[in-house]
Gaussian input, Z-matrix of N, CA and C with variables (Angstrom, degrees):
# hf/3-21g

backbone

0 1
 N
 C     1     B1
 C     2     B2     1     A1
 N     3     B3     2     A2     1     D1
 C     4     B4     3     A3     2     D2
 C     5     B5     4     A4     3     D3
 N     6     B6     5     A5     4     D4
 C     7     B7     6     A6     5     D5
 C     8     B8     7     A7     6     D6
 N     9     B9     8     A8     7     D7
 C    10    B10     9     A9     8     D8
 C    11    B11    10    A10     9     D9
 N    12    B12    11    A11    10    D10
 C    13    B13    12    A12    11    D11
 C    14    B14    13    A13    12    D12
 N    15    B15    14    A14    13    D13
 C    16    B16    15    A15    14    D14
 C    17    B17    16    A16    15    D15
 N    18    B18    17    A17    16    D16
 C    19    B19    18    A18    17    D17
 C    20    B20    19    A19    18    D18
 N    21    B21    20    A20    19    D19
 C    22    B22    21    A21    20    D20
 C    23    B23    22    A22    21    D21
 N    24    B24    23    A23    22    D22
 C    25    B25    24    A24    23    D23
 C    26    B26    25    A25    24    D24
 N    27    B27    26    A26    25    D25
 C    28    B28    27    A27    26    D26
 C    29    B29    28    A28    27    D27
 N    30    B30    29    A29    28    D28
 C    31    B31    30    A30    29    D29
 C    32    B32    31    A31    30    D30
 N    33    B33    32    A32    31    D31
 C    34    B34    33    A33    32    D32
 C    35    B35    34    A34    33    D33
 N    36    B36    35    A35    34    D34
 C    37    B37    36    A36    35    D35
 C    38    B38    37    A37    36    D36
 N    39    B39    38    A38    37    D37
 C    40    B40    39    A39    38    D38
 C    41    B41    40    A40    39    D39
 N    42    B42    41    A41    40    D40
 C    43    B43    42    A42    41    D41
 C    44    B44    43    A43    42    D42
 N    45    B45    44    A44    43    D43
 C    46    B46    45    A45    44    D44
 C    47    B47    46    A46    45    D45
 N    48    B48    47    A47    46    D46
 C    49    B49    48    A48    47    D47
 C    50    B50    49    A49    48    D48
 N    51    B51    50    A50    49    D49
 C    52    B52    51    A51    50    D50
 C    53    B53    52    A52    51    D51
 N    54    B54    53    A53    52    D52
 C    55    B55    54    A54    53    D53
 C    56    B56    55    A55    54    D54
 N    57    B57    56    A56    55    D55
 C    58    B58    57    A57    56    D56
 C    59    B59    58    A58    57    D57
 N    60    B60    59    A59    58    D58
 C    61    B61    60    A60    59    D59
 C    62    B62    61    A61    60    D60
 N    63    B63    62    A62    61    D61
 C    64    B64    63    A63    62    D62
 C    65    B65    64    A64    63    D63
 N    66    B66    65    A65    64    D64
 C    67    B67    66    A66    65    D65
 C    68    B68    67    A67    66    D66
 N    69    B69    68    A68    67    D67
 C    70    B70    69    A69    68    D68
 C    71    B71    70    A70    69    D69
 N    72    B72    71    A71    70    D70
 C    73    B73    72    A72    71    D71
 C    74    B74    73    A73    72    D72
 N    75    B75    74    A74    73    D73
 C    76    B76    75    A75    74    D74
 C    77    B77    76    A76    75    D75
 N    78    B78    77    A77    76    D76
 C    79    B79    78    A78    77    D77
 C    80    B80    79    A79    78    D78
 N    81    B81    80    A80    79    D79
 C    82    B82    81    A81    80    D80
 C    83    B83    82    A82    81    D81
 N    84    B84    83    A83    82    D82
 C    85    B85    84    A84    83    D83
 C    86    B86    85    A85    84    D84
 N    87    B87    86    A86    85    D85
 C    88    B88    87    A87    86    D86
 C    89    B89    88    A88    87    D87
 N    90    B90    89    A89    88    D88
 C    91    B91    90    A90    89    D89
 C    92    B92    91    A91    90    D90
 N    93    B93    92    A92    91    D91
 C    94    B94    93    A93    92    D92
 C    95    B95    94    A94    93    D93
 N    96    B96    95    A95    94    D94
 C    97    B97    96    A96    95    D95
 C    98    B98    97    A97    96    D96
 N    99    B99    98    A98    97    D97
 C   100   B100    99    A99    98    D98
 C   101   B101   100   A100    99    D99
 N   102   B102   101   A101   100   D100
 C   103   B103   102   A102   101   D101
 C   104   B104   103   A103   102   D102
 N   105   B105   104   A104   103   D103
 C   106   B106   105   A105   104   D104
 C   107   B107   106   A106   105   D105
 N   108   B108   107   A107   106   D106
 C   109   B109   108   A108   107   D107
 C   110   B110   109   A109   108   D108
 N   111   B111   110   A110   109   D109
 C   112   B112   111   A111   110   D110
 C   113   B113   112   A112   111   D111
 N   114   B114   113   A113   112   D112
 C   115   B115   114   A114   113   D113
 C   116   B116   115   A115   114   D114
 N   117   B117   116   A116   115   D115
 C   118   B118   117   A117   116   D116
 C   119   B119   118   A118   117   D117
 N   120   B120   119   A119   118   D118
 C   121   B121   120   A120   119   D119
 C   122   B122   121   A121   120   D120
 N   123   B123   122   A122   121   D121
 C   124   B124   123   A123   122   D122
 C   125   B125   124   A124   123   D123
 N   126   B126   125   A125   124   D124
 C   127   B127   126   A126   125   D125
 C   128   B128   127   A127   126   D126
 N   129   B129   128   A128   127   D127
 C   130   B130   129   A129   128   D128
 C   131   B131   130   A130   129   D129
 N   132   B132   131   A131   130   D130
 C   133   B133   132   A132   131   D131
 C   134   B134   133   A133   132   D132
 N   135   B135   134   A134   133   D133
 C   136   B136   135   A135   134   D134
 C   137   B137   136   A136   135   D135
 N   138   B138   137   A137   136   D136
 C   139   B139   138   A138   137   D137
 C   140   B140   139   A139   138   D138
 N   141   B141   140   A140   139   D139
 C   142   B142   141   A141   140   D140
 C   143   B143   142   A142   141   D141
 N   144   B144   143   A143   142   D142
 C   145   B145   144   A144   143   D143
 C   146   B146   145   A145   144   D144
 N   147   B147   146   A146   145   D145
 C   148   B148   147   A147   146   D146
 C   149   B149   148   A148   147   D147
 N   150   B150   149   A149   148   D148
 C   151   B151   150   A150   149   D149
 C   152   B152   151   A151   150   D150
 N   153   B153   152   A152   151   D151
 C   154   B154   153   A153   152   D152
 C   155   B155   154   A154   153   D153
 N   156   B156   155   A155   154   D154
 C   157   B157   156   A156   155   D155
 C   158   B158   157   A157   156   D156
 N   159   B159   158   A158   157   D157
 C   160   B160   159   A159   158   D158
 C   161   B161   160   A160   159   D159
 N   162   B162   161   A161   160   D160
 C   163   B163   162   A162   161   D161
 C   164   B164   163   A163   162   D162
 N   165   B165   164   A164   163   D163
 C   166   B166   165   A165   164   D164
 C   167   B167   166   A166   165   D165
 N   168   B168   167   A167   166   D166
 C   169   B169   168   A168   167   D167
 C   170   B170   169   A169   168   D168
 N   171   B171   170   A170   169   D169
 C   172   B172   171   A171   170   D170
 C   173   B173   172   A172   171   D171
 N   174   B174   173   A173   172   D172
 C   175   B175   174   A174   173   D173
 C   176   B176   175   A175   174   D174
 N   177   B177   176   A176   175   D175
 C   178   B178   177   A177   176   D176
 C   179   B179   178   A178   177   D177
 N   180   B180   179   A179   178   D178
 C   181   B181   180   A180   179   D179
 C   182   B182   181   A181   180   D180
 N   183   B183   182   A182   181   D181
 C   184   B184   183   A183   182   D182
 C   185   B185   184   A184   183   D183
 N   186   B186   185   A185   184   D184
 C   187   B187   186   A186   185   D185
 C   188   B188   187   A187   186   D186
 N   189   B189   188   A188   187   D187
 C   190   B190   189   A189   188   D188
 C   191   B191   190   A190   189   D189
 N   192   B192   191   A191   190   D190
 C   193   B193   192   A192   191   D191
 C   194   B194   193   A193   192   D192
 N   195   B195   194   A194   193   D193
 C   196   B196   195   A195   194   D194
 C   197   B197   196   A196   195   D195
 N   198   B198   197   A197   196   D196
 C   199   B199   198   A198   197   D197
 C   200   B200   199   A199   198   D198
 N   201   B201   200   A200   199   D199
 C   202   B202   201   A201   200   D200
 C   203   B203   202   A202   201   D201
 N   204   B204   203   A203   202   D202
 C   205   B205   204   A204   203   D203
 C   206   B206   205   A205   204   D204
 N   207   B207   206   A206   205   D205
 C   208   B208   207   A207   206   D206
 C   209   B209   208   A208   207   D207
 N   210   B210   209   A209   208   D208
 C   211   B211   210   A210   209   D209
 C   212   B212   211   A211   210   D210
 N   213   B213   212   A212   211   D211
 C   214   B214   213   A213   212   D212
 C   215   B215   214   A214   213   D213
 N   216   B216   215   A215   214   D214
 C   217   B217   216   A216   215   D215
 C   218   B218   217   A217   216   D216
 N   219   B219   218   A218   217   D217
 C   220   B220   219   A219   218   D218
 C   221   B221   220   A220   219   D219
 N   222   B222   221   A221   220   D220
 C   223   B223   222   A222   221   D221
 C   224   B224   223   A223   222   D222
 N   225   B225   224   A224   223   D223
 C   226   B226   225   A225   224   D224
 C   227   B227   226   A226   225   D225
 N   228   B228   227   A227   226   D226
 C   229   B229   228   A228   227   D227
 C   230   B230   229   A229   228   D228
 N   231   B231   230   A230   229   D229
 C   232   B232   231   A231   230   D230
 C   233   B233   232   A232   231   D231
 N   234   B234   233   A233   232   D232
 C   235   B235   234   A234   233   D233
 C   236   B236   235   A235   234   D234
 N   237   B237   236   A236   235   D235
 C   238   B238   237   A237   236   D236
 C   239   B239   238   A238   237   D237
 N   240   B240   239   A239   238   D238
 C   241   B241   240   A240   239   D239
 C   242   B242   241   A241   240   D240
 N   243   B243   242   A242   241   D241
 C   244   B244   243   A243   242   D242
 C   245   B245   244   A244   243   D243
 N   246   B246   245   A245   244   D244
 C   247   B247   246   A246   245   D245
 C   248   B248   247   A247   246   D246
 N   249   B249   248   A248   247   D247
 C   250   B250   249   A249   248   D248
 C   251   B251   250   A250   249   D249
 N   252   B252   251   A251   250   D250
 C   253   B253   252   A252   251   D251
 C   254   B254   253   A253   252   D252
 N   255   B255   254   A254   253   D253
 C   256   B256   255   A255   254   D254
 C   257   B257   256   A256   255   D255
 N   258   B258   257   A257   256   D256
 C   259   B259   258   A258   257   D257
 C   260   B260   259   A259   258   D258
 N   261   B261   260   A260   259   D259
 C   262   B262   261   A261   260   D260
 C   263   B263   262   A262   261   D261
 N   264   B264   263   A263   262   D262
 C   265   B265   264   A264   263   D263
 C   266   B266   265   A265   264   D264
 N   267   B267   266   A266   265   D265
 C   268   B268   267   A267   266   D266
 C   269   B269   268   A268   267   D267
 N   270   B270   269   A269   268   D268
 C   271   B271   270   A270   269   D269
 C   272   B272   271   A271   270   D270
 N   273   B273   272   A272   271   D271
 C   274   B274   273   A273   272   D272
 C   275   B275   274   A274   273   D273
 N   276   B276   275   A275   274   D274
 C   277   B277   276   A276   275   D275
 C   278   B278   277   A277   276   D276
 N   279   B279   278   A278   277   D277
 C   280   B280   279   A279   278   D278
 C   281   B281   280   A280   279   D279
 N   282   B282   281   A281   280   D280
 C   283   B283   282   A282   281   D281
 C   284   B284   283   A283   282   D282
 N   285   B285   284   A284   283   D283
 C   286   B286   285   A285   284   D284
 C   287   B287   286   A286   285   D285
 N   288   B288   287   A287   286   D286
 C   289   B289   288   A288   287   D287
 C   290   B290   289   A289   288   D288
 N   291   B291   290   A290   289   D289
 C   292   B292   291   A291   290   D290
 C   293   B293   292   A292   291   D291
 N   294   B294   293   A293   292   D292
 C   295   B295   294   A294   293   D293
 C   296   B296   295   A295   294   D294
 N   297   B297   296   A296   295   D295
 C   298   B298   297   A297   296   D296
 C   299   B299   298   A298   297   D297
 N   300   B300   299   A299   298   D298
 C   301   B301   300   A300   299   D299
 C   302   B302   301   A301   300   D300
 N   303   B303   302   A302   301   D301
 C   304   B304   303   A303   302   D302
 C   305   B305   304   A304   303   D303
 N   306   B306   305   A305   304   D304
 C   307   B307   306   A306   305   D305
 C   308   B308   307   A307   306   D306
 N   309   B309   308   A308   307   D307
 C   310   B310   309   A309   308   D308
 C   311   B311   310   A310   309   D309
 N   312   B312   311   A311   310   D310
 C   313   B313   312   A312   311   D311
 C   314   B314   313   A313   312   D312
 N   315   B315   314   A314   313   D313
 C   316   B316   315   A315   314   D314
 C   317   B317   316   A316   315   D315
 N   318   B318   317   A317   316   D316
 C   319   B319   318   A318   317   D317
 C   320   B320   319   A319   318   D318
 N   321   B321   320   A320   319   D319
 C   322   B322   321   A321   320   D320
 C   323   B323   322   A322   321   D321
 N   324   B324   323   A323   322   D322
 C   325   B325   324   A324   323   D323
 C   326   B326   325   A325   324   D324

   B1=1.4626
   B2=1.5203
   B3=1.2987
   B4=1.4654
   B5=1.5106
   B6=1.3236
   B7=1.4532
   B8=1.5256
   B9=1.3032
   B10=1.4301
   B11=1.5185
   B12=1.3320
   B13=1.4614
   B14=1.5261
   B15=1.3383
   B16=1.4727
   B17=1.5307
   B18=1.3348
   B19=1.4934
   B20=1.5270
   B21=1.3175
   B22=1.4479
   B23=1.5185
   B24=1.3320
   B25=1.4224
   B26=1.5621
   B27=1.3111
   B28=1.4556
   B29=1.5279
   B30=1.3343
   B31=1.5057
   B32=1.5149
   B33=1.3417
   B34=1.4709
   B35=1.5038
   B36=1.3104
   B37=1.4573
   B38=1.5395
   B39=1.3275
   B40=1.4430
   B41=1.5184
   B42=1.3104
   B43=1.4387
   B44=1.5464
   B45=1.3370
   B46=1.4667
   B47=1.5374
   B48=1.3350
   B49=1.4411
   B50=1.5105
   B51=1.3304
   B52=1.4693
   B53=1.5089
   B54=1.3562
   B55=1.4675
   B56=1.5275
   B57=1.3388
   B58=1.4395
   B59=1.5470
   B60=1.3364
   B61=1.4801
   B62=1.5095
   B63=1.3587
   B64=1.4644
   B65=1.5594
   B66=1.3294
   B67=1.4591
   B68=1.5046
   B69=1.3559
   B70=1.4615
   B71=1.5231
   B72=1.3150
   B73=1.4852
   B74=1.5245
   B75=1.3608
   B76=1.4764
   B77=1.5209
   B78=1.3230
   B79=1.4709
   B80=1.5546
   B81=1.3385
   B82=1.4597
   B83=1.5196
   B84=1.3122
   B85=1.4718
   B86=1.5170
   B87=1.3431
   B88=1.4663
   B89=1.5461
   B90=1.3147
   B91=1.4612
   B92=1.5426
   B93=1.3445
   B94=1.4811
   B95=1.5275
   B96=1.3241
   B97=1.4484
   B98=1.5182
   B99=1.3242
   B100=1.4543
   B101=1.5134
   B102=1.3257
   B103=1.4805
   B104=1.5082
   B105=1.3152
   B106=1.4553
   B107=1.5283
   B108=1.3349
   B109=1.4524
   B110=1.5017
   B111=1.3207
   B112=1.4604
   B113=1.5506
   B114=1.3277
   B115=1.4567
   B116=1.5416
   B117=1.3265
   B118=1.4478
   B119=1.5292
   B120=1.3368
   B121=1.4517
   B122=1.5500
   B123=1.3278
   B124=1.4481
   B125=1.5208
   B126=1.3442
   B127=1.4626
   B128=1.5207
   B129=1.3426
   B130=1.4478
   B131=1.5286
   B132=1.3311
   B133=1.4747
   B134=1.5395
   B135=1.3240
   B136=1.4651
   B137=1.5223
   B138=1.3400
   B139=1.4557
   B140=1.5689
   B141=1.3317
   B142=1.4536
   B143=1.5334
   B144=1.3029
   B145=1.4748
   B146=1.5406
   B147=1.3188
   B148=1.4710
   B149=1.5415
   B150=1.3246
   B151=1.4830
   B152=1.5256
   B153=1.3609
   B154=1.4323
   B155=1.5151
   B156=1.3244
   B157=1.4456
   B158=1.5267
   B159=1.3170
   B160=1.4520
   B161=1.5367
   B162=1.3473
   B163=1.4701
   B164=1.5366
   B165=1.3429
   B166=1.4803
   B167=1.5076
   B168=1.3217
   B169=1.4669
   B170=1.5262
   B171=1.3231
   B172=1.4901
   B173=1.5443
   B174=1.3399
   B175=1.4667
   B176=1.5257
   B177=1.3345
   B178=1.4605
   B179=1.5043
   B180=1.3188
   B181=1.4919
   B182=1.5506
   B183=1.3205
   B184=1.4961
   B185=1.5329
   B186=1.3191
   B187=1.4704
   B188=1.5306
   B189=1.3593
   B190=1.4658
   B191=1.5072
   B192=1.3568
   B193=1.4361
   B194=1.5106
   B195=1.3295
   B196=1.4396
   B197=1.5055
   B198=1.3502
   B199=1.4690
   B200=1.5086
   B201=1.3157
   B202=1.4790
   B203=1.5428
   B204=1.3398
   B205=1.4442
   B206=1.5195
   B207=1.3293
   B208=1.4486
   B209=1.5398
   B210=1.3387
   B211=1.4421
   B212=1.4910
   B213=1.3224
   B214=1.4375
   B215=1.5188
   B216=1.3166
   B217=1.4517
   B218=1.5439
   B219=1.3312
   B220=1.5020
   B221=1.5230
   B222=1.2787
   B223=1.4907
   B224=1.5349
   B225=1.3269
   B226=1.4540
   B227=1.5348
   B228=1.3325
   B229=1.4560
   B230=1.5258
   B231=1.3181
   B232=1.4768
   B233=1.4966
   B234=1.3369
   B235=1.4560
   B236=1.5294
   B237=1.3282
   B238=1.4752
   B239=1.5005
   B240=1.3435
   B241=1.4531
   B242=1.5415
   B243=1.3101
   B244=1.4697
   B245=1.5031
   B246=1.3049
   B247=1.4664
   B248=1.5285
   B249=1.3284
   B250=1.4761
   B251=1.5300
   B252=1.3621
   B253=1.4372
   B254=1.5187
   B255=1.3140
   B256=1.4570
   B257=1.5275
   B258=1.3386
   B259=1.4429
   B260=1.5045
   B261=1.3064
   B262=1.4647
   B263=1.5143
   B264=1.2854
   B265=1.4554
   B266=1.5262
   B267=1.3144
   B268=1.4902
   B269=1.5126
   B270=1.3291
   B271=1.4631
   B272=1.5376
   B273=1.3245
   B274=1.4575
   B275=1.5141
   B276=1.3375
   B277=1.4637
   B278=1.5438
   B279=1.3469
   B280=1.4589
   B281=1.5162
   B282=1.3067
   B283=1.4749
   B284=1.5613
   B285=1.2978
   B286=1.4755
   B287=1.5025
   B288=1.3093
   B289=1.4517
   B290=1.5165
   B291=1.3251
   B292=1.4683
   B293=1.5020
   B294=1.3100
   B295=1.4474
   B296=1.5444
   B297=1.3628
   B298=1.4727
   B299=1.4759
   B300=1.3358
   B301=1.4607
   B302=1.4943
   B303=1.3243
   B304=1.4686
   B305=1.5097
   B306=1.3356
   B307=1.4204
   B308=1.4954
   B309=1.2939
   B310=1.4581
   B311=1.5275
   B312=1.3051
   B313=1.4335
   B314=1.5005
   B315=1.3785
   B316=1.4445
   B317=1.5083
   B318=1.3305
   B319=1.4620
   B320=1.5095
   B321=1.3388
   B322=1.4590
   B323=1.5161
   B324=1.2659
   B325=1.4928
   B326=1.4614
   A1=108.67
   A2=117.46
   A3=121.17
   A4=108.75
   A5=115.82
   A6=121.23
   A7=110.32
   A8=118.78
   A9=121.96
   A10=114.46
   A11=118.02
   A12=120.69
   A13=111.47
   A14=117.31
   A15=118.70
   A16=109.72
   A17=114.27
   A18=120.47
   A19=104.25
   A20=114.94
   A21=119.81
   A22=111.53
   A23=115.75
   A24=122.06
   A25=107.44
   A26=114.96
   A27=119.02
   A28=110.53
   A29=116.39
   A30=118.70
   A31=110.51
   A32=115.37
   A33=119.02
   A34=112.26
   A35=120.77
   A36=121.99
   A37=113.81
   A38=117.33
   A39=121.05
   A40=108.58
   A41=117.75
   A42=123.84
   A43=109.87
   A44=116.22
   A45=121.43
   A46=109.49
   A47=119.47
   A48=122.65
   A49=110.48
   A50=115.78
   A51=120.69
   A52=111.14
   A53=116.39
   A54=121.33
   A55=108.19
   A56=118.78
   A57=122.81
   A58=110.92
   A59=114.69
   A60=118.89
   A61=110.76
   A62=116.62
   A63=118.59
   A64=110.97
   A65=116.70
   A66=120.28
   A67=111.81
   A68=117.50
   A69=120.51
   A70=110.64
   A71=116.25
   A72=121.62
   A73=111.65
   A74=113.97
   A75=119.44
   A76=110.18
   A77=115.11
   A78=119.81
   A79=109.83
   A80=115.38
   A81=119.17
   A82=111.62
   A83=116.87
   A84=121.03
   A85=112.89
   A86=115.03
   A87=122.99
   A88=110.03
   A89=115.46
   A90=124.00
   A91=109.52
   A92=116.36
   A93=118.36
   A94=111.10
   A95=115.22
   A96=121.39
   A97=109.67
   A98=116.25
   A99=121.11
   A100=108.54
   A101=115.54
   A102=117.33
   A103=110.29
   A104=118.83
   A105=120.68
   A106=110.14
   A107=118.58
   A108=121.98
   A109=109.49
   A110=119.44
   A111=121.03
   A112=109.71
   A113=115.74
   A114=118.08
   A115=110.72
   A116=117.43
   A117=121.29
   A118=110.41
   A119=116.94
   A120=121.42
   A121=109.69
   A122=116.45
   A123=119.45
   A124=109.97
   A125=117.74
   A126=120.74
   A127=110.89
   A128=116.48
   A129=122.35
   A130=109.73
   A131=115.83
   A132=121.57
   A133=110.27
   A134=118.18
   A135=120.76
   A136=110.39
   A137=117.73
   A138=121.89
   A139=108.96
   A140=115.94
   A141=120.25
   A142=109.59
   A143=116.82
   A144=123.61
   A145=110.24
   A146=116.11
   A147=120.27
   A148=110.53
   A149=115.69
   A150=119.35
   A151=112.98
   A152=115.86
   A153=121.92
   A154=115.00
   A155=117.14
   A156=121.05
   A157=110.79
   A158=116.68
   A159=123.55
   A160=107.58
   A161=117.14
   A162=119.42
   A163=113.73
   A164=116.12
   A165=120.22
   A166=110.62
   A167=117.80
   A168=120.26
   A169=111.10
   A170=116.53
   A171=120.21
   A172=110.61
   A173=115.05
   A174=119.26
   A175=109.76
   A176=117.50
   A177=120.60
   A178=111.55
   A179=117.24
   A180=121.83
   A181=111.76
   A182=115.21
   A183=120.24
   A184=109.59
   A185=117.91
   A186=120.48
   A187=110.11
   A188=115.13
   A189=119.04
   A190=113.06
   A191=116.24
   A192=119.19
   A193=113.90
   A194=118.96
   A195=121.53
   A196=114.87
   A197=115.87
   A198=120.20
   A199=110.82
   A200=115.80
   A201=118.52
   A202=110.96
   A203=118.18
   A204=121.26
   A205=112.73
   A206=114.32
   A207=121.34
   A208=107.44
   A209=116.32
   A210=122.31
   A211=111.44
   A212=117.71
   A213=122.39
   A214=110.03
   A215=119.45
   A216=121.00
   A217=110.15
   A218=114.02
   A219=118.71
   A220=112.13
   A221=117.30
   A222=120.94
   A223=110.57
   A224=115.41
   A225=118.68
   A226=111.06
   A227=116.00
   A228=120.66
   A229=109.18
   A230=116.35
   A231=120.39
   A232=111.22
   A233=117.65
   A234=121.71
   A235=110.09
   A236=116.95
   A237=118.30
   A238=111.57
   A239=119.94
   A240=121.42
   A241=108.95
   A242=117.97
   A243=122.66
   A244=108.26
   A245=118.10
   A246=120.70
   A247=109.22
   A248=117.87
   A249=120.75
   A250=109.20
   A251=116.37
   A252=119.83
   A253=110.89
   A254=116.89
   A255=120.57
   A256=109.42
   A257=117.93
   A258=122.10
   A259=110.75
   A260=118.71
   A261=123.80
   A262=110.67
   A263=117.70
   A264=122.35
   A265=112.05
   A266=115.68
   A267=119.03
   A268=111.50
   A269=117.69
   A270=119.29
   A271=110.66
   A272=116.69
   A273=120.38
   A274=110.84
   A275=118.78
   A276=122.33
   A277=109.02
   A278=117.54
   A279=120.49
   A280=110.80
   A281=118.06
   A282=121.60
   A283=108.15
   A284=118.63
   A285=122.41
   A286=111.27
   A287=117.48
   A288=120.95
   A289=111.72
   A290=116.80
   A291=120.69
   A292=110.60
   A293=117.34
   A294=123.34
   A295=109.55
   A296=115.27
   A297=119.83
   A298=111.13
   A299=118.94
   A300=123.33
   A301=114.33
   A302=116.03
   A303=120.53
   A304=113.33
   A305=115.85
   A306=120.38
   A307=115.56
   A308=116.55
   A309=123.13
   A310=107.08
   A311=118.18
   A312=123.67
   A313=115.01
   A314=117.31
   A315=120.54
   A316=114.20
   A317=113.81
   A318=117.69
   A319=111.03
   A320=112.89
   A321=120.48
   A322=109.04
   A323=119.54
   A324=123.42
   A325=108.10
   D1=123.87
   D2=179.25
   D3=-89.96
   D4=160.56
   D5=-177.55
   D6=-63.80
   D7=-36.52
   D8=-175.78
   D9=-76.48
   D10=-26.29
   D11=-176.02
   D12=-104.58
   D13=7.49
   D14=-176.58
   D15=-69.26
   D16=123.43
   D17=172.32
   D18=-113.99
   D19=114.86
   D20=-174.81
   D21=-85.91
   D22=132.16
   D23=173.81
   D24=-128.89
   D25=125.00
   D26=-178.48
   D27=-73.74
   D28=127.22
   D29=177.96
   D30=-63.84
   D31=153.66
   D32=-178.41
   D33=-67.57
   D34=-21.08
   D35=-179.49
   D36=-79.57
   D37=-1.73
   D38=174.69
   D39=-108.65
   D40=126.68
   D41=-179.25
   D42=-64.34
   D43=123.53
   D44=-173.83
   D45=-64.36
   D46=-39.60
   D47=-179.65
   D48=-64.64
   D49=-44.42
   D50=179.05
   D51=-62.53
   D52=-41.86
   D53=-179.90
   D54=-62.52
   D55=-41.75
   D56=178.69
   D57=-60.47
   D58=-40.13
   D59=177.02
   D60=-64.15
   D61=-40.85
   D62=178.35
   D63=-63.39
   D64=-42.73
   D65=177.10
   D66=-61.54
   D67=-41.27
   D68=176.97
   D69=-64.27
   D70=-39.80
   D71=175.51
   D72=-56.75
   D73=-47.71
   D74=-179.97
   D75=-62.24
   D76=-40.79
   D77=-179.53
   D78=-63.14
   D79=-41.56
   D80=178.76
   D81=-64.72
   D82=-31.73
   D83=175.26
   D84=-74.22
   D85=-3.48
   D86=-174.77
   D87=64.40
   D88=35.84
   D89=176.58
   D90=-133.09
   D91=61.27
   D92=-178.33
   D93=-64.46
   D94=152.39
   D95=-175.45
   D96=-99.79
   D97=133.49
   D98=171.13
   D99=-77.44
   D100=171.60
   D101=176.58
   D102=-62.96
   D103=-36.79
   D104=179.73
   D105=-67.18
   D106=-39.13
   D107=178.00
   D108=-65.01
   D109=-35.75
   D110=177.88
   D111=-67.49
   D112=-38.95
   D113=177.47
   D114=-61.82
   D115=-40.84
   D116=179.65
   D117=-66.82
   D118=-38.86
   D119=-179.56
   D120=-64.68
   D121=-37.78
   D122=178.38
   D123=-65.95
   D124=-36.54
   D125=177.36
   D126=-62.17
   D127=-37.25
   D128=176.80
   D129=-63.41
   D130=-47.05
   D131=179.79
   D132=-64.42
   D133=-34.34
   D134=177.58
   D135=-63.36
   D136=-38.83
   D137=179.44
   D138=-64.68
   D139=-45.10
   D140=178.46
   D141=-60.90
   D142=-45.37
   D143=179.98
   D144=-59.90
   D145=-43.96
   D146=-179.47
   D147=-66.00
   D148=-27.00
   D149=178.67
   D150=-86.24
   D151=3.18
   D152=175.31
   D153=94.39
   D154=13.34
   D155=179.04
   D156=-95.63
   D157=152.54
   D158=177.62
   D159=-83.88
   D160=117.12
   D161=178.44
   D162=-58.70
   D163=-30.18
   D164=176.90
   D165=-61.44
   D166=-40.09
   D167=-179.42
   D168=-65.98
   D169=-33.82
   D170=178.13
   D171=-67.05
   D172=-45.03
   D173=-179.65
   D174=-65.84
   D175=-46.64
   D176=179.24
   D177=-59.37
   D178=-43.11
   D179=179.18
   D180=-59.10
   D181=-41.85
   D182=-178.78
   D183=-66.93
   D184=-44.59
   D185=179.30
   D186=-63.95
   D187=-47.60
   D188=-177.81
   D189=-59.03
   D190=-39.69
   D191=-176.23
   D192=-92.81
   D193=2.86
   D194=178.63
   D195=72.36
   D196=24.97
   D197=-178.62
   D198=-88.17
   D199=147.88
   D200=177.92
   D201=-89.69
   D202=-18.67
   D203=179.81
   D204=-101.82
   D205=176.37
   D206=178.86
   D207=-112.34
   D208=133.60
   D209=-174.94
   D210=-132.53
   D211=156.01
   D212=175.30
   D213=-55.24
   D214=131.35
   D215=-177.43
   D216=-59.22
   D217=132.98
   D218=-175.01
   D219=-69.09
   D220=-50.09
   D221=-176.77
   D222=-58.21
   D223=-40.51
   D224=-179.05
   D225=-70.40
   D226=-33.12
   D227=-178.04
   D228=-63.54
   D229=-39.93
   D230=178.09
   D231=-65.54
   D232=-39.89
   D233=178.70
   D234=-64.83
   D235=-40.65
   D236=179.37
   D237=-65.18
   D238=-37.47
   D239=178.58
   D240=-65.08
   D241=-41.80
   D242=177.50
   D243=-58.41
   D244=-46.02
   D245=-176.23
   D246=-65.99
   D247=-37.48
   D248=178.44
   D249=-65.20
   D250=-40.06
   D251=177.74
   D252=-62.42
   D253=-45.20
   D254=-178.91
   D255=-62.83
   D256=-41.31
   D257=179.61
   D258=-63.16
   D259=-41.34
   D260=177.28
   D261=-62.81
   D262=-45.66
   D263=178.88
   D264=-61.91
   D265=-43.04
   D266=177.36
   D267=-65.53
   D268=-38.83
   D269=177.15
   D270=-63.25
   D271=-40.65
   D272=179.04
   D273=-64.52
   D274=-40.22
   D275=178.19
   D276=-63.10
   D277=-42.55
   D278=-179.79
   D279=-64.01
   D280=-41.66
   D281=179.14
   D282=-64.44
   D283=-40.50
   D284=177.08
   D285=-61.93
   D286=-42.75
   D287=178.64
   D288=-63.85
   D289=-44.36
   D290=177.93
   D291=-61.20
   D292=-44.44
   D293=-177.11
   D294=-62.09
   D295=-44.08
   D296=179.48
   D297=-68.02
   D298=-33.90
   D299=-179.23
   D300=-69.52
   D301=-17.75
   D302=178.32
   D303=-72.44
   D304=-7.54
   D305=176.99
   D306=84.04
   D307=0.69
   D308=-175.90
   D309=-119.83
   D310=28.76
   D311=-173.77
   D312=-64.30
   D313=-24.50
   D314=-177.84
   D315=-89.63
   D316=-23.25
   D317=-173.17
   D318=-78.85
   D319=144.37
   D320=173.02
   D321=-110.78
   D322=128.14
   D323=-175.85
   D324=-108.24

């Protein structure tokens, strides 16, 4: 898609009213978005969505903080790190149980 032929269509998974608010926010910052810039912004939101984040949270965060860009939601990022830590700890416990079940749990090789 070239910059000159970009025709922007908002995906159904993005709330149209919220998107309009984001565009108004950008205009107020004196950084209005072209159709091509909107296309690129949606690609960013698609990445966040694929990673399990709510695109609405990203848009709301940017408006709330006066940012012109879209970023991974902060509160969700912390939750994801916690979940990764819990998953790692559970994996380590499972490995320890398997090792102990082999009957050689006391021996050091």
